[in-house]
C-alpha positions in Angstrom: -0.6 -233.9 -128.9 -1.6 -234.9 -132.4 -4.8 -236.7 -133.4 -3.1 -240.0 -133.5 -1.7 -239.6 -130.0 -5.2 -239.2 -128.5 -6.4 -242.8 -129.1 -3.1 -244.1 -127.7 -3.4 -241.9 -124.6 -7.0 -243.0 -124.1 -6.0 -246.7 -124.5 -3.2 -246.3 -122.0 -5.6 -244.6 -119.6 -8.1 -247.4 -120.0 -5.4 -250.0 -119.3 -4.5 -248.0 -116.2 -8.1 -248.1 -115.0 -8.3 -251.9 -115.6 -5.0 -252.4 -113.7 -6.3 -250.3 -110.8 -9.5 -252.3 -110.7 -7.6 -255.5 -110.6 -5.3 -254.3 -107.8 -5.5 -255.8 -104.3 -6.1 -252.3 -102.8 -9.1 -251.7 -105.0 -10.5 -255.2 -104.4 -10.1 -254.7 -100.7 -11.9 -251.3 -101.0 -14.8 -252.9 -102.8 -15.0 -255.7 -100.4 -15.1 -253.4 -97.4 -17.8 -251.3 -99.0 -19.9 -254.4 -99.7 -19.4 -255.8 -96.2 -20.7 -252.5 -94.8 -23.4 -251.5 -97.2 -25.1 -254.8 -98.0 -25.9 -255.8 -94.4 -27.0 -252.3 -93.4 -29.3 -252.2 -96.5 -30.7 -255.6 -95.8 -31.4 -254.7 -92.2 -33.2 -251.5 -93.3 -35.3 -253.4 -95.9 -36.3 -256.0 -93.4 -37.3 -253.3 -91.0 -39.3 -251.5 -93.7 -41.1 -254.7 -94.9 -42.0 -255.5 -91.3 -43.6 -252.1 -91.1 -45.5 -252.6 -94.3 -46.7 -256.1 -93.4 -47.8 -254.9 -90.0 -49.7 -252.0 -91.6 -51.4 -254.4 -94.0 -52.1 -257.4 -91.7 -52.0 -256.2 -88.1 -54.5 -253.3 -88.1 -55.4 -253.8 -84.5 -51.8 -253.8 -83.3 -50.9 -250.8 -85.4 -53.9 -248.9 -84.1 -53.1 -249.5 -80.4 -53.1 -246.2 -78.7 -49.9 -245.4 -76.8 -50.5 -241.8 -75.7 -53.5 -239.7 -76.7 -54.0 -240.0 -80.5 -50.5 -241.5 -80.9 -50.6 -245.1 -81.9 -48.0 -247.8 -82.6 -48.3 -247.4 -86.3 -47.4 -243.7 -86.1 -44.4 -244.4 -83.8 -43.1 -247.1 -86.1 -43.7 -244.9 -89.2 -41.7 -242.1 -87.6 -39.1 -244.7 -86.6 -38.6 -245.3 -90.4 -37.6 -241.7 -90.9 -35.3 -241.8 -87.8 -33.7 -245.0 -88.9 -33.0 -243.5 -92.4 -31.2 -240.6 -90.9 -29.4 -242.8 -88.4 -28.2 -245.2 -91.2 -27.1 -242.2 -93.3 -25.1 -240.7 -90.4 -23.5 -244.1 -89.7 -22.5 -244.5 -93.3 -21.1 -240.9 -93.6 -19.0 -241.5 -90.5 -17.8 -244.9 -91.7 -17.0 -243.5 -95.2 -15.1 -240.5 -93.8 -13.1 -242.8 -91.5 -12.6 -246.0 -93.5 -13.6 -245.6 -97.2 -12.6 -242.2 -98.3 -9.0 -242.3 -97.2 -8.4 -245.6 -99.0 -10.2 -244.4 -102.1 -8.1 -241.2 -102.0 -4.9 -243.3 -101.7 -5.8 -245.3 -104.7 -6.7 -242.2 -106.7 -3.4 -240.5 -105.7 -1.4 -243.6 -106.7 -3.2 -243.7 -110.0 -2.7 -240.0 -110.7 0.9 -240.3 -109.7 1.4 -243.2 -112.2 -0.2 -241.1 -115.0 2.4 -238.3 -114.7 
């Protein structure tokens, strides 16, 4: 490939990326990702801000003893960690089942068009 062929190849590759981004398959992939990720993220943020607000304004409630030195604040705080791991596991399972196969199909189609 000569030096003059490189810009032409890069331009063709760029046009291919733009075409893929405009394709219905890619738009559906983005839509599915957003429909899954945004609500789950919003749910977690609400849950997190409730914890912060309770810690800031509901001291007596958060200090309520549940068992020994274990109080509600500690339980909710540990629940934050558990919910993070749970959300991650749910996302990984969803991505492996729904997202990754569709993304792989788009990539394979794009690489097949390039050859």
